[in-house]
A tleap script that builds the chain and sets N, CA, C and O, in Angstrom:
source leaprc.protein.ff14SB
mol = sequence {
  NMET GLY LYS LYS GLY ASN PHE GLY GLY ILE
  VAL PHE GLY ALA PRO PRO TYR VAL ALA SER
  ASN GLN PHE VAL SER GLY ALA ASN ARG ARG
  ARG ASP ASP ASP VAL THR TYR HIE LEU GLU
  ALA PHE TYR ARG TYR LYS VAL ASN ASP ASN
  ILE ALA ILE THR PRO GLY LEU ILE SER ILE
  PHE ASN PRO GLU GLY ASN SER SER ASN PRO
  ASN ILE TYR VAL GLY VAL VAL ARG THR THR
  PHE THR CPHE
}
set mol.1.N position { 221.621 -49.742 63.139 }
set mol.1.CA position { 222.406 -49.593 61.893 }
set mol.1.C position { 220.752 -49.938 60.474 }
set mol.1.O position { 219.969 -50.801 60.873 }
set mol.2.N position { 220.497 -49.477 59.469 }
set mol.2.CA position { 219.785 -50.485 58.383 }
set mol.2.C position { 218.711 -50.133 58.972 }
set mol.2.O position { 218.338 -49.045 59.410 }
set mol.3.N position { 218.009 -51.656 58.934 }
set mol.3.CA position { 216.965 -52.192 59.815 }
set mol.3.C position { 216.747 -52.797 60.954 }
set mol.3.O position { 217.805 -52.839 61.582 }
set mol.4.N position { 215.713 -53.384 61.637 }
set mol.4.CA position { 215.886 -54.318 62.954 }
set mol.4.C position { 216.967 -55.431 62.751 }
set mol.4.O position { 217.074 -55.885 61.612 }
set mol.5.N position { 217.507 -55.756 63.408 }
set mol.5.CA position { 217.923 -56.641 63.608 }
set mol.5.C position { 219.562 -56.720 63.003 }
set mol.5.O position { 220.418 -57.295 63.675 }
set mol.6.N position { 219.904 -56.076 61.653 }
set mol.6.CA position { 221.645 -55.408 61.870 }
set mol.6.C position { 221.711 -55.077 62.141 }
set mol.6.O position { 220.886 -54.334 62.674 }
set mol.7.N position { 223.913 -55.123 62.279 }
set mol.7.CA position { 224.080 -54.451 63.288 }
set mol.7.C position { 225.929 -54.932 62.910 }
set mol.7.O position { 226.224 -56.092 62.623 }
set mol.8.N position { 227.156 -53.608 63.004 }
set mol.8.CA position { 227.934 -53.725 62.143 }
set mol.8.C position { 229.073 -53.860 63.615 }
set mol.8.O position { 228.652 -53.650 64.753 }
set mol.9.N position { 230.634 -54.267 63.303 }
set mol.9.CA position { 231.041 -53.893 64.227 }
set mol.9.C position { 232.816 -53.467 63.786 }
set mol.9.O position { 233.316 -53.309 62.672 }
set mol.10.N position { 233.232 -53.407 64.711 }
set mol.10.CA position { 235.161 -53.029 64.657 }
set mol.10.C position { 235.972 -53.990 65.937 }
set mol.10.O position { 235.608 -54.368 67.051 }
set mol.11.N position { 237.045 -54.124 65.260 }
set mol.11.CA position { 237.690 -55.118 66.354 }
set mol.11.C position { 239.114 -55.020 65.577 }
set mol.11.O position { 239.536 -55.498 64.525 }
set mol.12.N position { 239.728 -54.069 66.712 }
set mol.12.CA position { 241.476 -53.722 66.557 }
set mol.12.C position { 242.013 -53.866 68.298 }
set mol.12.O position { 241.702 -53.310 69.351 }
set mol.13.N position { 242.984 -54.945 67.877 }
set mol.13.CA position { 243.935 -55.539 68.713 }
set mol.13.C position { 245.116 -55.757 68.516 }
set mol.13.O position { 245.696 -55.468 67.469 }
set mol.14.N position { 245.724 -56.393 69.673 }
set mol.14.CA position { 247.463 -57.242 69.335 }
set mol.14.C position { 247.463 -58.711 69.789 }
set mol.14.O position { 246.888 -58.938 70.854 }
set mol.15.N position { 247.893 -59.496 69.289 }
set mol.15.CA position { 248.409 -60.994 69.829 }
set mol.15.C position { 249.616 -60.880 71.060 }
set mol.15.O position { 250.372 -60.017 71.506 }
set mol.16.N position { 249.376 -61.940 71.242 }
set mol.16.CA position { 250.162 -61.440 72.199 }
set mol.16.C position { 251.474 -61.286 71.841 }
set mol.16.O position { 251.409 -60.816 70.705 }
set mol.17.N position { 253.217 -61.464 72.290 }
set mol.17.CA position { 254.305 -60.815 71.702 }
set mol.17.C position { 254.929 -61.163 72.334 }
set mol.17.O position { 254.520 -62.079 73.047 }
set mol.18.N position { 256.290 -60.701 72.506 }
set mol.18.CA position { 257.272 -61.352 73.008 }
set mol.18.C position { 257.374 -60.330 73.189 }
set mol.18.O position { 256.631 -59.998 72.264 }
set mol.19.N position { 257.930 -58.598 73.980 }
set mol.19.CA position { 258.784 -57.669 73.421 }
set mol.19.C position { 259.992 -57.254 74.235 }
set mol.19.O position { 260.516 -56.141 74.246 }
set mol.20.N position { 260.364 -58.381 74.946 }
set mol.20.CA position { 261.593 -58.050 75.675 }
set mol.20.C position { 261.991 -59.610 76.510 }
set mol.20.O position { 261.149 -60.414 76.911 }
set mol.21.N position { 263.438 -59.751 76.625 }
set mol.21.CA position { 263.670 -61.103 76.439 }
set mol.21.C position { 264.537 -60.996 77.138 }
set mol.21.O position { 265.096 -59.951 76.807 }
set mol.22.N position { 265.353 -61.699 78.439 }
set mol.22.CA position { 266.435 -61.544 79.475 }
set mol.22.C position { 266.915 -62.557 78.359 }
set mol.22.O position { 266.209 -63.375 77.769 }
set mol.23.N position { 268.444 -62.295 78.174 }
set mol.23.CA position { 269.348 -63.541 77.548 }
set mol.23.C position { 269.886 -64.467 78.658 }
set mol.23.O position { 270.411 -64.126 79.717 }
set mol.24.N position { 269.701 -65.429 78.300 }
set mol.24.CA position { 270.328 -66.470 79.577 }
set mol.24.C position { 271.340 -67.623 78.161 }
set mol.24.O position { 270.958 -68.050 77.071 }
set mol.25.N position { 272.480 -67.741 78.787 }
set mol.25.CA position { 273.735 -67.970 77.974 }
set mol.25.C position { 273.391 -69.310 77.750 }
set mol.25.O position { 272.964 -70.012 78.666 }
set mol.26.N position { 273.593 -69.862 76.222 }
set mol.26.CA position { 273.397 -70.535 76.057 }
set mol.26.C position { 271.918 -71.244 75.038 }
set mol.26.O position { 271.877 -72.150 74.206 }
set mol.27.N position { 270.839 -70.311 75.608 }
set mol.27.CA position { 269.544 -70.532 74.973 }
set mol.27.C position { 269.410 -69.310 74.071 }
set mol.27.O position { 269.942 -68.203 74.149 }
set mol.28.N position { 268.330 -69.953 72.971 }
set mol.28.CA position { 268.138 -69.085 72.051 }
set mol.28.C position { 267.752 -67.923 72.796 }
set mol.28.O position { 267.740 -68.119 74.011 }
set mol.29.N position { 267.351 -66.475 72.330 }
set mol.29.CA position { 266.481 -65.265 72.404 }
set mol.29.C position { 265.969 -65.176 71.584 }
set mol.29.O position { 266.424 -65.078 70.445 }
set mol.30.N position { 264.488 -65.184 72.030 }
set mol.30.CA position { 263.612 -64.294 71.087 }
set mol.30.C position { 262.970 -63.400 71.147 }
set mol.30.O position { 262.536 -63.636 72.274 }
set mol.31.N position { 262.413 -62.335 70.826 }
set mol.31.CA position { 262.182 -61.282 70.822 }
set mol.31.C position { 261.140 -60.771 69.150 }
set mol.31.O position { 261.419 -61.297 68.072 }
set mol.32.N position { 260.287 -59.976 69.254 }
set mol.32.CA position { 259.785 -59.887 68.628 }
set mol.32.C position { 259.560 -58.263 68.100 }
set mol.32.O position { 259.012 -57.412 68.800 }
set mol.33.N position { 260.321 -57.913 66.144 }
set mol.33.CA position { 260.704 -56.570 66.463 }
set mol.33.C position { 259.722 -55.681 66.022 }
set mol.33.O position { 259.703 -54.456 66.142 }
set mol.34.N position { 259.162 -56.195 65.660 }
set mol.34.CA position { 257.531 -55.435 65.206 }
set mol.34.C position { 256.396 -55.704 66.205 }
set mol.34.O position { 256.720 -56.649 66.924 }
set mol.35.N position { 255.458 -55.327 66.442 }
set mol.35.CA position { 253.381 -55.384 66.751 }
set mol.35.C position { 253.072 -55.886 65.664 }
set mol.35.O position { 253.088 -55.337 64.563 }
set mol.36.N position { 252.713 -57.187 65.983 }
set mol.36.CA position { 251.833 -57.591 65.184 }
set mol.36.C position { 249.863 -56.753 65.110 }
set mol.36.O position { 249.421 -56.335 66.180 }
set mol.37.N position { 249.312 -56.679 64.328 }
set mol.37.CA position { 248.484 -55.805 64.477 }
set mol.37.C position { 246.863 -56.315 63.542 }
set mol.37.O position { 246.551 -56.225 62.354 }
set mol.38.N position { 246.341 -56.698 64.413 }
set mol.38.CA position { 244.679 -57.559 63.700 }
set mol.38.C position { 243.448 -56.209 63.965 }
set mol.38.O position { 243.144 -55.400 64.841 }
set mol.39.N position { 243.025 -56.609 62.583 }
set mol.39.CA position { 241.881 -55.883 62.320 }
set mol.39.C position { 240.888 -55.797 61.567 }
set mol.39.O position { 240.895 -55.350 60.420 }
set mol.40.N position { 239.572 -56.405 62.424 }
set mol.40.CA position { 238.178 -56.768 61.611 }
set mol.40.C position { 237.578 -55.338 61.636 }
set mol.40.O position { 238.087 -54.313 62.089 }
set mol.41.N position { 236.097 -55.558 60.903 }
set mol.41.CA position { 235.002 -55.110 60.159 }
set mol.41.C position { 233.944 -56.007 59.825 }
set mol.41.O position { 234.015 -57.020 59.129 }
set mol.42.N position { 233.161 -55.617 60.282 }
set mol.42.CA position { 232.029 -56.659 59.170 }
set mol.42.C position { 230.890 -56.153 59.706 }
set mol.42.O position { 231.005 -55.513 60.751 }
set mol.43.N position { 229.660 -56.318 59.153 }
set mol.43.CA position { 228.267 -55.954 59.423 }
set mol.43.C position { 227.549 -56.628 59.194 }
set mol.43.O position { 227.803 -57.179 58.123 }
set mol.44.N position { 226.089 -57.175 59.934 }
set mol.44.CA position { 225.686 -58.332 60.173 }
set mol.44.C position { 224.221 -58.119 59.207 }
set mol.44.O position { 223.596 -57.213 59.758 }
set mol.45.N position { 223.557 -58.543 58.154 }
set mol.45.CA position { 222.503 -58.213 57.164 }
set mol.45.C position { 221.758 -58.962 57.880 }
set mol.45.O position { 222.327 -59.953 58.339 }
set mol.46.N position { 220.293 -58.781 58.222 }
set mol.46.CA position { 219.408 -59.865 58.693 }
set mol.46.C position { 218.648 -60.034 57.303 }
set mol.46.O position { 217.854 -59.164 56.943 }
set mol.47.N position { 218.814 -60.785 56.786 }
set mol.47.CA position { 217.783 -61.048 55.645 }
set mol.47.C position { 216.316 -61.433 55.955 }
set mol.47.O position { 215.462 -60.778 55.358 }
set mol.48.N position { 215.987 -62.200 56.628 }
set mol.48.CA position { 214.533 -62.553 57.198 }
set mol.48.C position { 214.444 -63.168 59.023 }
set mol.48.O position { 215.108 -62.550 59.856 }
set mol.49.N position { 213.766 -64.129 59.376 }
set mol.49.CA position { 213.800 -64.090 60.833 }
set mol.49.C position { 214.833 -65.116 60.794 }
set mol.49.O position { 215.688 -64.846 61.638 }
set mol.50.N position { 215.146 -66.375 60.043 }
set mol.50.CA position { 215.832 -67.187 59.317 }
set mol.50.C position { 217.505 -66.851 59.032 }
set mol.50.O position { 218.487 -67.509 59.377 }
set mol.51.N position { 217.446 -65.924 58.480 }
set mol.51.CA position { 219.023 -66.078 57.995 }
set mol.51.C position { 219.552 -65.003 57.683 }
set mol.51.O position { 219.063 -63.995 57.171 }
set mol.52.N position { 220.765 -65.282 58.064 }
set mol.52.CA position { 221.846 -63.469 58.268 }
set mol.52.C position { 222.918 -63.971 57.525 }
set mol.52.O position { 223.275 -65.149 57.485 }
set mol.53.N position { 223.652 -62.567 56.656 }
set mol.53.CA position { 224.255 -62.727 56.237 }
set mol.53.C position { 225.247 -61.739 56.779 }
set mol.53.O position { 224.933 -60.680 57.322 }
set mol.54.N position { 227.055 -62.382 56.493 }
set mol.54.CA position { 228.034 -61.001 58.145 }
set mol.54.C position { 229.079 -61.292 56.530 }
set mol.54.O position { 229.709 -62.304 56.222 }
set mol.55.N position { 228.937 -60.103 55.833 }
set mol.55.CA position { 230.668 -60.135 55.412 }
set mol.55.C position { 231.568 -58.394 56.129 }
set mol.55.O position { 231.375 -57.244 56.526 }
set mol.56.N position { 232.618 -59.497 55.832 }
set mol.56.CA position { 233.623 -58.815 56.951 }
set mol.56.C position { 235.755 -58.352 56.255 }
set mol.56.O position { 236.485 -59.185 55.718 }
set mol.57.N position { 235.894 -57.818 56.361 }
set mol.57.CA position { 237.699 -57.789 56.032 }
set mol.57.C position { 237.985 -58.115 57.466 }
set mol.57.O position { 237.492 -57.610 58.475 }
set mol.58.N position { 238.958 -59.144 57.341 }
set mol.58.CA position { 240.318 -59.264 58.418 }
set mol.58.C position { 241.560 -58.534 57.775 }
set mol.58.O position { 241.846 -58.886 56.631 }
set mol.59.N position { 242.143 -57.799 58.227 }
set mol.59.CA position { 243.769 -57.019 57.917 }
set mol.59.C position { 244.452 -57.277 59.129 }
set mol.59.O position { 244.355 -56.771 60.247 }
set mol.60.N position { 245.355 -58.417 58.538 }
set mol.60.CA position { 246.545 -58.216 59.331 }
set mol.60.C position { 248.358 -57.296 59.154 }
set mol.60.O position { 249.303 -57.417 58.375 }
set mol.61.N position { 248.121 -56.600 60.110 }
set mol.61.CA position { 250.016 -55.689 59.773 }
set mol.61.C position { 250.742 -56.192 60.393 }
set mol.61.O position { 250.350 -56.933 61.295 }
set mol.62.N position { 252.372 -55.945 60.106 }
set mol.62.CA position { 253.163 -56.735 60.896 }
set mol.62.C position { 253.020 -57.922 61.259 }
set mol.62.O position { 253.294 -58.159 62.436 }
set mol.63.N position { 252.425 -59.356 60.149 }
set mol.63.CA position { 252.324 -60.452 60.664 }
set mol.63.C position { 253.812 -61.201 60.821 }
set mol.63.O position { 254.860 -61.359 60.195 }
set mol.64.N position { 253.289 -61.491 61.868 }
set mol.64.CA position { 254.529 -62.191 62.669 }
set mol.64.C position { 255.438 -61.695 62.870 }
set mol.64.O position { 256.630 -61.880 62.623 }
set mol.65.N position { 254.729 -60.844 63.470 }
set mol.65.CA position { 255.977 -59.240 64.067 }
set mol.65.C position { 257.580 -59.254 63.391 }
set mol.65.O position { 258.627 -59.595 63.941 }
set mol.66.N position { 257.394 -58.847 62.253 }
set mol.66.CA position { 258.321 -58.580 61.044 }
set mol.66.C position { 257.403 -57.219 60.000 }
set mol.66.O position { 256.383 -57.414 59.339 }
set mol.67.N position { 258.106 -55.988 60.136 }
set mol.67.CA position { 257.174 -55.146 59.723 }
set mol.67.C position { 257.743 -55.101 58.175 }
set mol.67.O position { 257.548 -54.200 57.359 }
set mol.68.N position { 258.418 -56.186 58.008 }
set mol.68.CA position { 259.529 -56.232 56.539 }
set mol.68.C position { 258.207 -57.191 55.600 }
set mol.68.O position { 258.087 -57.257 54.377 }
set mol.69.N position { 257.162 -57.988 56.886 }
set mol.69.CA position { 256.281 -59.048 56.083 }
set mol.69.C position { 255.329 -58.365 55.600 }
set mol.69.O position { 255.129 -57.249 56.079 }
set mol.70.N position { 254.378 -58.922 54.378 }
set mol.70.CA position { 253.250 -57.528 53.327 }
set mol.70.C position { 252.399 -57.896 54.500 }
set mol.70.O position { 252.573 -58.832 55.281 }
set mol.71.N position { 251.460 -57.010 54.489 }
set mol.71.CA position { 250.145 -56.821 55.277 }
set mol.71.C position { 249.529 -57.713 55.107 }
set mol.71.O position { 249.531 -57.778 53.878 }
set mol.72.N position { 248.745 -58.809 55.584 }
set mol.72.CA position { 247.530 -59.822 54.690 }
set mol.72.C position { 245.992 -59.311 55.005 }
set mol.72.O position { 245.480 -59.059 56.096 }
set mol.73.N position { 245.406 -59.240 53.613 }
set mol.73.CA position { 244.277 -59.247 53.797 }
set mol.73.C position { 243.087 -60.028 53.554 }
set mol.73.O position { 242.875 -60.146 52.347 }
set mol.74.N position { 242.117 -60.684 54.401 }
set mol.74.CA position { 241.496 -61.869 53.900 }
set mol.74.C position { 239.688 -61.119 53.867 }
set mol.74.O position { 239.127 -60.667 54.865 }
set mol.75.N position { 239.113 -61.169 52.527 }
set mol.75.CA position { 237.700 -61.144 52.578 }
set mol.75.C position { 236.612 -62.244 53.365 }
set mol.75.O position { 236.941 -63.392 53.068 }
set mol.76.N position { 235.565 -62.218 54.166 }
set mol.76.CA position { 235.292 -63.184 54.798 }
set mol.76.C position { 233.117 -63.005 54.173 }
set mol.76.O position { 232.651 -62.036 53.575 }
set mol.77.N position { 232.587 -63.862 54.470 }
set mol.77.CA position { 231.201 -63.902 53.956 }
set mol.77.C position { 230.688 -65.087 55.277 }
set mol.77.O position { 230.918 -66.272 55.034 }
set mol.78.N position { 230.087 -64.774 56.480 }
set mol.78.CA position { 229.538 -65.877 56.925 }
set mol.78.C position { 227.742 -65.308 56.888 }
set mol.78.O position { 227.161 -64.266 57.193 }
set mol.79.N position { 227.209 -67.078 56.160 }
set mol.79.CA position { 225.759 -67.038 56.359 }
set mol.79.C position { 225.267 -68.120 57.502 }
set mol.79.O position { 225.541 -69.308 57.667 }
set mol.80.N position { 224.476 -67.259 58.173 }
set mol.80.CA position { 223.664 -67.838 59.537 }
set mol.80.C position { 222.597 -68.219 59.542 }
set mol.80.O position { 221.730 -67.354 59.415 }
set mol.81.N position { 222.136 -69.720 59.693 }
set mol.81.CA position { 220.294 -69.989 59.314 }
set mol.81.C position { 220.122 -70.122 61.454 }
set mol.81.O position { 220.552 -70.483 62.549 }
set mol.82.N position { 219.773 -69.893 61.161 }
set mol.82.CA position { 218.631 -69.962 62.530 }
set mol.82.C position { 217.017 -70.506 62.454 }
set mol.82.O position { 216.047 -69.869 62.043 }
set mol.83.N position { 217.061 -72.221 63.114 }
set mol.83.CA position { 215.335 -72.831 62.811 }
set mol.83.C position { 214.800 -72.792 64.681 }
set mol.83.O position { 213.663 -73.133 65.005 }
savepdb mol mol.pdb
quit
């Protein structure tokens, strides 16, 4: 993508969650009503042989397993120095 040494990527998945739980008398019952999803996209741009800049976007849908929670969006920038 672009020039030699550059690359991009997309990551999608779901962290572990409790889909169902057998009820045990007297115990708290834990269950996630909705599934949390994680989406990440990034592009590594190689400035020169020693420096690379990687901007990205991380999105979390249904945070804490609850669709009533607003989605979370985080912009990130990573700079890598190689010696």
